[in-house]
mmJSON file of the N, C-alpha and C atoms, coordinates in Angstrom:
{"data_MODEL":{"atom_site":{
"group_PDB":["ATOM","ATOM","ATOM","ATOM","ATOM","ATOM","ATOM","ATOM","ATOM","ATOM","ATOM","ATOM","ATOM","ATOM","ATOM","ATOM","ATOM","ATOM","ATOM","ATOM","ATOM","ATOM","ATOM","ATOM","ATOM","ATOM","ATOM","ATOM","ATOM","ATOM","ATOM","ATOM","ATOM","ATOM","ATOM","ATOM","ATOM","ATOM","ATOM","ATOM","ATOM","ATOM","ATOM","ATOM","ATOM","ATOM","ATOM","ATOM","ATOM","ATOM","ATOM","ATOM","ATOM","ATOM","ATOM","ATOM","ATOM","ATOM","ATOM","ATOM","ATOM","ATOM","ATOM","ATOM","ATOM","ATOM","ATOM","ATOM","ATOM","ATOM","ATOM","ATOM","ATOM","ATOM","ATOM","ATOM","ATOM","ATOM","ATOM","ATOM","ATOM","ATOM","ATOM","ATOM","ATOM","ATOM","ATOM","ATOM","ATOM","ATOM","ATOM","ATOM","ATOM","ATOM","ATOM","ATOM","ATOM","ATOM","ATOM","ATOM","ATOM","ATOM","ATOM","ATOM","ATOM","ATOM","ATOM","ATOM","ATOM","ATOM","ATOM","ATOM","ATOM","ATOM","ATOM","ATOM","ATOM","ATOM","ATOM","ATOM","ATOM","ATOM","ATOM","ATOM","ATOM","ATOM","ATOM","ATOM","ATOM","ATOM","ATOM","ATOM","ATOM","ATOM","ATOM","ATOM","ATOM","ATOM","ATOM","ATOM","ATOM","ATOM","ATOM","ATOM","ATOM","ATOM","ATOM","ATOM","ATOM","ATOM","ATOM","ATOM","ATOM","ATOM","ATOM","ATOM","ATOM","ATOM","ATOM","ATOM","ATOM","ATOM","ATOM","ATOM","ATOM","ATOM","ATOM","ATOM","ATOM","ATOM","ATOM","ATOM","ATOM","ATOM","ATOM","ATOM","ATOM","ATOM","ATOM","ATOM"],
"id":[1,2,3,4,5,6,7,8,9,10,11,12,13,14,15,16,17,18,19,20,21,22,23,24,25,26,27,28,29,30,31,32,33,34,35,36,37,38,39,40,41,42,43,44,45,46,47,48,49,50,51,52,53,54,55,56,57,58,59,60,61,62,63,64,65,66,67,68,69,70,71,72,73,74,75,76,77,78,79,80,81,82,83,84,85,86,87,88,89,90,91,92,93,94,95,96,97,98,99,100,101,102,103,104,105,106,107,108,109,110,111,112,113,114,115,116,117,118,119,120,121,122,123,124,125,126,127,128,129,130,131,132,133,134,135,136,137,138,139,140,141,142,143,144,145,146,147,148,149,150,151,152,153,154,155,156,157,158,159,160,161,162,163,164,165,166,167,168,169,170,171,172,173,174,175,176,177,178,179,180],
"type_symbol":["N","C","C","N","C","C","N","C","C","N","C","C","N","C","C","N","C","C","N","C","C","N","C","C","N","C","C","N","C","C","N","C","C","N","C","C","N","C","C","N","C","C","N","C","C","N","C","C","N","C","C","N","C","C","N","C","C","N","C","C","N","C","C","N","C","C","N","C","C","N","C","C","N","C","C","N","C","C","N","C","C","N","C","C","N","C","C","N","C","C","N","C","C","N","C","C","N","C","C","N","C","C","N","C","C","N","C","C","N","C","C","N","C","C","N","C","C","N","C","C","N","C","C","N","C","C","N","C","C","N","C","C","N","C","C","N","C","C","N","C","C","N","C","C","N","C","C","N","C","C","N","C","C","N","C","C","N","C","C","N","C","C","N","C","C","N","C","C","N","C","C","N","C","C","N","C","C","N","C","C"],
"label_atom_id":["N","CA","C","N","CA","C","N","CA","C","N","CA","C","N","CA","C","N","CA","C","N","CA","C","N","CA","C","N","CA","C","N","CA","C","N","CA","C","N","CA","C","N","CA","C","N","CA","C","N","CA","C","N","CA","C","N","CA","C","N","CA","C","N","CA","C","N","CA","C","N","CA","C","N","CA","C","N","CA","C","N","CA","C","N","CA","C","N","CA","C","N","CA","C","N","CA","C","N","CA","C","N","CA","C","N","CA","C","N","CA","C","N","CA","C","N","CA","C","N","CA","C","N","CA","C","N","CA","C","N","CA","C","N","CA","C","N","CA","C","N","CA","C","N","CA","C","N","CA","C","N","CA","C","N","CA","C","N","CA","C","N","CA","C","N","CA","C","N","CA","C","N","CA","C","N","CA","C","N","CA","C","N","CA","C","N","CA","C","N","CA","C","N","CA","C","N","CA","C","N","CA","C","N","CA","C","N","CA","C"],
"label_alt_id":[null,null,null,null,null,null,null,null,null,null,null,null,null,null,null,null,null,null,null,null,null,null,null,null,null,null,null,null,null,null,null,null,null,null,null,null,null,null,null,null,null,null,null,null,null,null,null,null,null,null,null,null,null,null,null,null,null,null,null,null,null,null,null,null,null,null,null,null,null,null,null,null,null,null,null,null,null,null,null,null,null,null,null,null,null,null,null,null,null,null,null,null,null,null,null,null,null,null,null,null,null,null,null,null,null,null,null,null,null,null,null,null,null,null,null,null,null,null,null,null,null,null,null,null,null,null,null,null,null,null,null,null,null,null,null,null,null,null,null,null,null,null,null,null,null,null,null,null,null,null,null,null,null,null,null,null,null,null,null,null,null,null,null,null,null,null,null,null,null,null,null,null,null,null,null,null,null,null,null,null],
"label_comp_id":["MET","MET","MET","SER","SER","SER","TYR","TYR","TYR","ARG","ARG","ARG","TYR","TYR","TYR","ALA","ALA","ALA","ASP","ASP","ASP","PRO","PRO","PRO","ASP","ASP","ASP","GLY","GLY","GLY","ASP","ASP","ASP","THR","THR","THR","PHE","PHE","PHE","GLU","GLU","GLU","VAL","VAL","VAL","ASP","ASP","ASP","THR","THR","THR","CYS","CYS","CYS","ILE","ILE","ILE","ASN","ASN","ASN","ASP","ASP","ASP","ASP","ASP","ASP","GLY","GLY","GLY","THR","THR","THR","PRO","PRO","PRO","VAL","VAL","VAL","ILE","ILE","ILE","VAL","VAL","VAL","ILE","ILE","ILE","ASP","ASP","ASP","CYS","CYS","CYS","VAL","VAL","VAL","THR","THR","THR","ALA","ALA","ALA","ARG","ARG","ARG","ILE","ILE","ILE","PRO","PRO","PRO","LEU","LEU","LEU","ASP","ASP","ASP","ARG","ARG","ARG","VAL","VAL","VAL","GLU","GLU","GLU","GLU","GLU","GLU","LEU","LEU","LEU","VAL","VAL","VAL","ALA","ALA","ALA","GLY","GLY","GLY","ILE","ILE","ILE","ARG","ARG","ARG","ASP","ASP","ASP","ILE","ILE","ILE","ALA","ALA","ALA","ASP","ASP","ASP","GLU","GLU","GLU","ALA","ALA","ALA","ALA","ALA","ALA","GLY","GLY","GLY","ALA","ALA","ALA","SER","SER","SER","ARG","ARG","ARG"],
"label_asym_id":["A","A","A","A","A","A","A","A","A","A","A","A","A","A","A","A","A","A","A","A","A","A","A","A","A","A","A","A","A","A","A","A","A","A","A","A","A","A","A","A","A","A","A","A","A","A","A","A","A","A","A","A","A","A","A","A","A","A","A","A","A","A","A","A","A","A","A","A","A","A","A","A","A","A","A","A","A","A","A","A","A","A","A","A","A","A","A","A","A","A","A","A","A","A","A","A","A","A","A","A","A","A","A","A","A","A","A","A","A","A","A","A","A","A","A","A","A","A","A","A","A","A","A","A","A","A","A","A","A","A","A","A","A","A","A","A","A","A","A","A","A","A","A","A","A","A","A","A","A","A","A","A","A","A","A","A","A","A","A","A","A","A","A","A","A","A","A","A","A","A","A","A","A","A","A","A","A","A","A","A"],
"label_entity_id":["1","1","1","1","1","1","1","1","1","1","1","1","1","1","1","1","1","1","1","1","1","1","1","1","1","1","1","1","1","1","1","1","1","1","1","1","1","1","1","1","1","1","1","1","1","1","1","1","1","1","1","1","1","1","1","1","1","1","1","1","1","1","1","1","1","1","1","1","1","1","1","1","1","1","1","1","1","1","1","1","1","1","1","1","1","1","1","1","1","1","1","1","1","1","1","1","1","1","1","1","1","1","1","1","1","1","1","1","1","1","1","1","1","1","1","1","1","1","1","1","1","1","1","1","1","1","1","1","1","1","1","1","1","1","1","1","1","1","1","1","1","1","1","1","1","1","1","1","1","1","1","1","1","1","1","1","1","1","1","1","1","1","1","1","1","1","1","1","1","1","1","1","1","1","1","1","1","1","1","1"],
"label_seq_id":[1,1,1,2,2,2,3,3,3,4,4,4,5,5,5,6,6,6,7,7,7,8,8,8,9,9,9,10,10,10,11,11,11,12,12,12,13,13,13,14,14,14,15,15,15,16,16,16,17,17,17,18,18,18,19,19,19,20,20,20,21,21,21,22,22,22,23,23,23,24,24,24,25,25,25,26,26,26,27,27,27,28,28,28,29,29,29,30,30,30,31,31,31,32,32,32,33,33,33,34,34,34,35,35,35,36,36,36,37,37,37,38,38,38,39,39,39,40,40,40,41,41,41,42,42,42,43,43,43,44,44,44,45,45,45,46,46,46,47,47,47,48,48,48,49,49,49,50,50,50,51,51,51,52,52,52,53,53,53,54,54,54,55,55,55,56,56,56,57,57,57,58,58,58,59,59,59,60,60,60],
"pdbx_PDB_ins_code":[null,null,null,null,null,null,null,null,null,null,null,null,null,null,null,null,null,null,null,null,null,null,null,null,null,null,null,null,null,null,null,null,null,null,null,null,null,null,null,null,null,null,null,null,null,null,null,null,null,null,null,null,null,null,null,null,null,null,null,null,null,null,null,null,null,null,null,null,null,null,null,null,null,null,null,null,null,null,null,null,null,null,null,null,null,null,null,null,null,null,null,null,null,null,null,null,null,null,null,null,null,null,null,null,null,null,null,null,null,null,null,null,null,null,null,null,null,null,null,null,null,null,null,null,null,null,null,null,null,null,null,null,null,null,null,null,null,null,null,null,null,null,null,null,null,null,null,null,null,null,null,null,null,null,null,null,null,null,null,null,null,null,null,null,null,null,null,null,null,null,null,null,null,null,null,null,null,null,null,null],
"Cartn_x":[-11.763,-11.943,-11.944,-12.215,-12.397,-12.712,-13.499,-13.071,-13.043,-12.251,-11.034,-11.139,-11.29,-11.728,-10.99,-9.725,-9.061,-9.479,-10.163,-10.057,-8.674,-7.884,-6.948,-5.944,-7.583,-6.719,-6.799,-6.599,-6.677,-7.642,-8.74,-9.886,-10.758,-10.888,-11.103,-12.445,-13.238,-14.752,-13.97,-14.761,-14.121,-15.152,-14.767,-16.425,-15.632,-15.957,-15.313,-16.752,-16.311,-17.787,-17.481,-18.675,-18.495,-19.822,-20.092,-20.726,-21.461,-22.607,-23.109,-23.168,-23.498,-23.213,-24.673,-25.58,-26.891,-25.937,-24.858,-24.43,-24.6,-25.831,-25.957,-24.911,-24.442,-23.573,-24.368,-23.555,-23.262,-22.345,-22.068,-21.222,-21.006,-19.906,-19.461,-18.701,-19.651,-18.737,-18.493,-17.346,-16.697,-16.384,-16.553,-16.289,-15.943,-14.952,-14.484,-14.527,-15.578,-16.567,-15.404,-15.114,-14.75,-15.59,-14.605,-15.179,-14.906,-16.25,-16.558,-16.723,-15.808,-15.765,-17.525,-17.972,-19.117,-19.14,-17.519,-17.094,-16.943,-17.088,-16.277,-17.588,-18.499,-19.959,-20.239,-20.226,-20.401,-19.592,-18.131,-16.891,-17.444,-18.118,-18.476,-18.957,-20.176,-21.474,-21.017,-20.03,-19.91,-19.046,-18.371,-17.373,-18.479,-18.947,-20.385,-21.007,-21.46,-22.108,-21.192,-19.597,-19.263,-18.904,-18.442,-18.396,-20.094,-21.14,-22.02,-22.335,-21.807,-21.532,-21.187,-20.002,-18.492,-19.803,-19.952,-20.532,-21.902,-22.209,-24.062,-23.071,-21.708,-21.42,-20.553,-19.635,-19.817,-20.292,-21.835,-22.807,-23.491,-22.751,-23.586,-23.187],
"Cartn_y":[-112.268,-112.48,-114.497,-115.45,-115.877,-116.271,-117.497,-117.769,-119.382,-119.507,-120.936,-121.576,-122.66,-123.546,-124.913,-124.919,-126.128,-127.37,-128.247,-129.071,-129.669,-130.817,-130.96,-131.551,-132.531,-133.758,-132.904,-131.652,-131.133,-130.559,-131.661,-131.222,-129.985,-129.364,-128.26,-127.837,-126.506,-126.406,-125.009,-124.114,-123.197,-122.187,-121.448,-120.523,-119.206,-118.984,-117.826,-117.429,-116.359,-115.496,-115.885,-116.075,-116.528,-115.481,-115.678,-115.005,-116.185,-116.608,-117.243,-116.408,-117.683,-117.554,-116.782,-116.142,-115.588,-113.977,-113.88,-112.693,-112.496,-113.19,-112.611,-113.724,-112.543,-112.986,-114.703,-115.382,-116.72,-116.773,-117.116,-117.993,-119.161,-120.32,-121.738,-122.207,-122.843,-123.963,-125.234,-125.331,-126.361,-126.809,-128.574,-128.907,-130.444,-131.098,-132.526,-132.511,-132.665,-133.538,-132.615,-131.311,-131.048,-130.978,-130.524,-131.132,-129.889,-129.088,-127.625,-127.654,-127.454,-127.391,-126.422,-126.73,-126.41,-124.755,-124.32,-122.775,-122.295,-122.911,-122.02,-122.003,-122.48,-122.567,-120.476,-119.794,-118.719,-118.198,-118.703,-118.224,-118.71,-119.135,-120.517,-119.115,-119.21,-118.322,-116.461,-115.767,-115.425,-115.054,-115.987,-116.119,-116.257,-117.075,-116.993,-115.625,-114.885,-113.5,-113.397,-112.675,-111.466,-112.096,-112.894,-114.192,-113.132,-113.404,-113.038,-112.047,-111.237,-109.492,-108.946,-109.892,-109.641,-109.316,-111.534,-111.586,-110.068,-110.0,-109.123,-107.363,-106.915,-106.105,-105.71,-107.227,-107.426,-106.424,-107.024,-107.056,-105.946,-105.102,-103.626,-102.559],
"Cartn_z":[-1.444,0.14,0.432,1.691,1.179,2.982,3.337,5.076,5.38,6.121,5.414,7.243,7.635,8.902,8.398,8.983,8.646,10.449,10.88,11.803,12.472,13.325,14.275,12.651,12.439,11.01,10.02,9.623,8.138,7.521,7.883,6.605,7.248,5.736,5.844,5.57,5.737,5.595,4.623,3.811,2.984,2.255,2.053,1.825,0.836,-0.739,-1.04,-1.887,-2.698,-3.528,-4.686,-5.749,-6.974,-7.294,-9.16,-9.455,-10.461,-10.679,-11.349,-13.124,-13.591,-14.995,-15.63,-14.773,-15.023,-14.448,-13.497,-13.465,-11.526,-10.843,-9.576,-8.556,-7.784,-6.893,-5.557,-5.856,-4.66,-3.749,-2.647,-2.304,-2.347,-2.095,-2.589,-1.426,-0.995,-0.061,-0.037,0.119,0.345,1.418,1.173,2.339,2.995,3.342,3.191,4.868,5.251,6.55,8.399,7.505,8.739,10.079,11.029,12.332,13.024,12.737,13.938,15.633,16.256,17.808,17.825,18.81,18.885,19.685,20.349,20.697,19.642,18.014,16.74,15.997,15.723,15.237,15.102,16.329,15.538,14.767,14.996,13.972,12.423,12.583,11.269,10.387,11.067,10.52,10.466,11.265,10.94,9.255,10.028,7.932,6.876,7.197,6.167,5.795,6.769,7.385,5.999,6.65,5.908,4.414,3.832,2.836,1.364,2.344,2.367,1.397,2.199,2.451,1.502,1.164,-0.052,-1.029,-1.013,-2.836,-3.266,-2.413,-2.404,-2.972,-2.236,-2.158,-3.838,-3.933,-5.447,-6.52,-5.926,-7.669,-7.514,-6.764,-6.813,-7.316],
"occupancy":[1.0,1.0,1.0,1.0,1.0,1.0,1.0,1.0,1.0,1.0,1.0,1.0,1.0,1.0,1.0,1.0,1.0,1.0,1.0,1.0,1.0,1.0,1.0,1.0,1.0,1.0,1.0,1.0,1.0,1.0,1.0,1.0,1.0,1.0,1.0,1.0,1.0,1.0,1.0,1.0,1.0,1.0,1.0,1.0,1.0,1.0,1.0,1.0,1.0,1.0,1.0,1.0,1.0,1.0,1.0,1.0,1.0,1.0,1.0,1.0,1.0,1.0,1.0,1.0,1.0,1.0,1.0,1.0,1.0,1.0,1.0,1.0,1.0,1.0,1.0,1.0,1.0,1.0,1.0,1.0,1.0,1.0,1.0,1.0,1.0,1.0,1.0,1.0,1.0,1.0,1.0,1.0,1.0,1.0,1.0,1.0,1.0,1.0,1.0,1.0,1.0,1.0,1.0,1.0,1.0,1.0,1.0,1.0,1.0,1.0,1.0,1.0,1.0,1.0,1.0,1.0,1.0,1.0,1.0,1.0,1.0,1.0,1.0,1.0,1.0,1.0,1.0,1.0,1.0,1.0,1.0,1.0,1.0,1.0,1.0,1.0,1.0,1.0,1.0,1.0,1.0,1.0,1.0,1.0,1.0,1.0,1.0,1.0,1.0,1.0,1.0,1.0,1.0,1.0,1.0,1.0,1.0,1.0,1.0,1.0,1.0,1.0,1.0,1.0,1.0,1.0,1.0,1.0,1.0,1.0,1.0,1.0,1.0,1.0,1.0,1.0,1.0,1.0,1.0,1.0],
"B_iso_or_equiv":[0.0,0.0,0.0,0.0,0.0,0.0,0.0,0.0,0.0,0.0,0.0,0.0,0.0,0.0,0.0,0.0,0.0,0.0,0.0,0.0,0.0,0.0,0.0,0.0,0.0,0.0,0.0,0.0,0.0,0.0,0.0,0.0,0.0,0.0,0.0,0.0,0.0,0.0,0.0,0.0,0.0,0.0,0.0,0.0,0.0,0.0,0.0,0.0,0.0,0.0,0.0,0.0,0.0,0.0,0.0,0.0,0.0,0.0,0.0,0.0,0.0,0.0,0.0,0.0,0.0,0.0,0.0,0.0,0.0,0.0,0.0,0.0,0.0,0.0,0.0,0.0,0.0,0.0,0.0,0.0,0.0,0.0,0.0,0.0,0.0,0.0,0.0,0.0,0.0,0.0,0.0,0.0,0.0,0.0,0.0,0.0,0.0,0.0,0.0,0.0,0.0,0.0,0.0,0.0,0.0,0.0,0.0,0.0,0.0,0.0,0.0,0.0,0.0,0.0,0.0,0.0,0.0,0.0,0.0,0.0,0.0,0.0,0.0,0.0,0.0,0.0,0.0,0.0,0.0,0.0,0.0,0.0,0.0,0.0,0.0,0.0,0.0,0.0,0.0,0.0,0.0,0.0,0.0,0.0,0.0,0.0,0.0,0.0,0.0,0.0,0.0,0.0,0.0,0.0,0.0,0.0,0.0,0.0,0.0,0.0,0.0,0.0,0.0,0.0,0.0,0.0,0.0,0.0,0.0,0.0,0.0,0.0,0.0,0.0,0.0,0.0,0.0,0.0,0.0,0.0],
"pdbx_formal_charge":[null,null,null,null,null,null,null,null,null,null,null,null,null,null,null,null,null,null,null,null,null,null,null,null,null,null,null,null,null,null,null,null,null,null,null,null,null,null,null,null,null,null,null,null,null,null,null,null,null,null,null,null,null,null,null,null,null,null,null,null,null,null,null,null,null,null,null,null,null,null,null,null,null,null,null,null,null,null,null,null,null,null,null,null,null,null,null,null,null,null,null,null,null,null,null,null,null,null,null,null,null,null,null,null,null,null,null,null,null,null,null,null,null,null,null,null,null,null,null,null,null,null,null,null,null,null,null,null,null,null,null,null,null,null,null,null,null,null,null,null,null,null,null,null,null,null,null,null,null,null,null,null,null,null,null,null,null,null,null,null,null,null,null,null,null,null,null,null,null,null,null,null,null,null,null,null,null,null,null,null],
"auth_seq_id":[1,1,1,2,2,2,3,3,3,4,4,4,5,5,5,6,6,6,7,7,7,8,8,8,9,9,9,10,10,10,11,11,11,12,12,12,13,13,13,14,14,14,15,15,15,16,16,16,17,17,17,18,18,18,19,19,19,20,20,20,21,21,21,22,22,22,23,23,23,24,24,24,25,25,25,26,26,26,27,27,27,28,28,28,29,29,29,30,30,30,31,31,31,32,32,32,33,33,33,34,34,34,35,35,35,36,36,36,37,37,37,38,38,38,39,39,39,40,40,40,41,41,41,42,42,42,43,43,43,44,44,44,45,45,45,46,46,46,47,47,47,48,48,48,49,49,49,50,50,50,51,51,51,52,52,52,53,53,53,54,54,54,55,55,55,56,56,56,57,57,57,58,58,58,59,59,59,60,60,60],
"auth_comp_id":["MET","MET","MET","SER","SER","SER","TYR","TYR","TYR","ARG","ARG","ARG","TYR","TYR","TYR","ALA","ALA","ALA","ASP","ASP","ASP","PRO","PRO","PRO","ASP","ASP","ASP","GLY","GLY","GLY","ASP","ASP","ASP","THR","THR","THR","PHE","PHE","PHE","GLU","GLU","GLU","VAL","VAL","VAL","ASP","ASP","ASP","THR","THR","THR","CYS","CYS","CYS","ILE","ILE","ILE","ASN","ASN","ASN","ASP","ASP","ASP","ASP","ASP","ASP","GLY","GLY","GLY","THR","THR","THR","PRO","PRO","PRO","VAL","VAL","VAL","ILE","ILE","ILE","VAL","VAL","VAL","ILE","ILE","ILE","ASP","ASP","ASP","CYS","CYS","CYS","VAL","VAL","VAL","THR","THR","THR","ALA","ALA","ALA","ARG","ARG","ARG","ILE","ILE","ILE","PRO","PRO","PRO","LEU","LEU","LEU","ASP","ASP","ASP","ARG","ARG","ARG","VAL","VAL","VAL","GLU","GLU","GLU","GLU","GLU","GLU","LEU","LEU","LEU","VAL","VAL","VAL","ALA","ALA","ALA","GLY","GLY","GLY","ILE","ILE","ILE","ARG","ARG","ARG","ASP","ASP","ASP","ILE","ILE","ILE","ALA","ALA","ALA","ASP","ASP","ASP","GLU","GLU","GLU","ALA","ALA","ALA","ALA","ALA","ALA","GLY","GLY","GLY","ALA","ALA","ALA","SER","SER","SER","ARG","ARG","ARG"],
"auth_asym_id":["A","A","A","A","A","A","A","A","A","A","A","A","A","A","A","A","A","A","A","A","A","A","A","A","A","A","A","A","A","A","A","A","A","A","A","A","A","A","A","A","A","A","A","A","A","A","A","A","A","A","A","A","A","A","A","A","A","A","A","A","A","A","A","A","A","A","A","A","A","A","A","A","A","A","A","A","A","A","A","A","A","A","A","A","A","A","A","A","A","A","A","A","A","A","A","A","A","A","A","A","A","A","A","A","A","A","A","A","A","A","A","A","A","A","A","A","A","A","A","A","A","A","A","A","A","A","A","A","A","A","A","A","A","A","A","A","A","A","A","A","A","A","A","A","A","A","A","A","A","A","A","A","A","A","A","A","A","A","A","A","A","A","A","A","A","A","A","A","A","A","A","A","A","A","A","A","A","A","A","A"],
"auth_atom_id":["N","CA","C","N","CA","C","N","CA","C","N","CA","C","N","CA","C","N","CA","C","N","CA","C","N","CA","C","N","CA","C","N","CA","C","N","CA","C","N","CA","C","N","CA","C","N","CA","C","N","CA","C","N","CA","C","N","CA","C","N","CA","C","N","CA","C","N","CA","C","N","CA","C","N","CA","C","N","CA","C","N","CA","C","N","CA","C","N","CA","C","N","CA","C","N","CA","C","N","CA","C","N","CA","C","N","CA","C","N","CA","C","N","CA","C","N","CA","C","N","CA","C","N","CA","C","N","CA","C","N","CA","C","N","CA","C","N","CA","C","N","CA","C","N","CA","C","N","CA","C","N","CA","C","N","CA","C","N","CA","C","N","CA","C","N","CA","C","N","CA","C","N","CA","C","N","CA","C","N","CA","C","N","CA","C","N","CA","C","N","CA","C","N","CA","C","N","CA","C","N","CA","C","N","CA","C","N","CA","C"],
"pdbx_PDB_model_num":[1,1,1,1,1,1,1,1,1,1,1,1,1,1,1,1,1,1,1,1,1,1,1,1,1,1,1,1,1,1,1,1,1,1,1,1,1,1,1,1,1,1,1,1,1,1,1,1,1,1,1,1,1,1,1,1,1,1,1,1,1,1,1,1,1,1,1,1,1,1,1,1,1,1,1,1,1,1,1,1,1,1,1,1,1,1,1,1,1,1,1,1,1,1,1,1,1,1,1,1,1,1,1,1,1,1,1,1,1,1,1,1,1,1,1,1,1,1,1,1,1,1,1,1,1,1,1,1,1,1,1,1,1,1,1,1,1,1,1,1,1,1,1,1,1,1,1,1,1,1,1,1,1,1,1,1,1,1,1,1,1,1,1,1,1,1,1,1,1,1,1,1,1,1,1,1,1,1,1,1]
}}}
């Protein structure tokens, strides 16, 4: 699962799960200057939280 937001210009903010070389779960954030409207910030934070929870669950 991943979270992806694209602004009207097509710039993106993406969050994915990943496993470090040492086996610890992490999230990876890839952003190309996406402009996040203030009324979408909570959605963005919730998306990051969901991906972090998924990464943590994958390590169990």
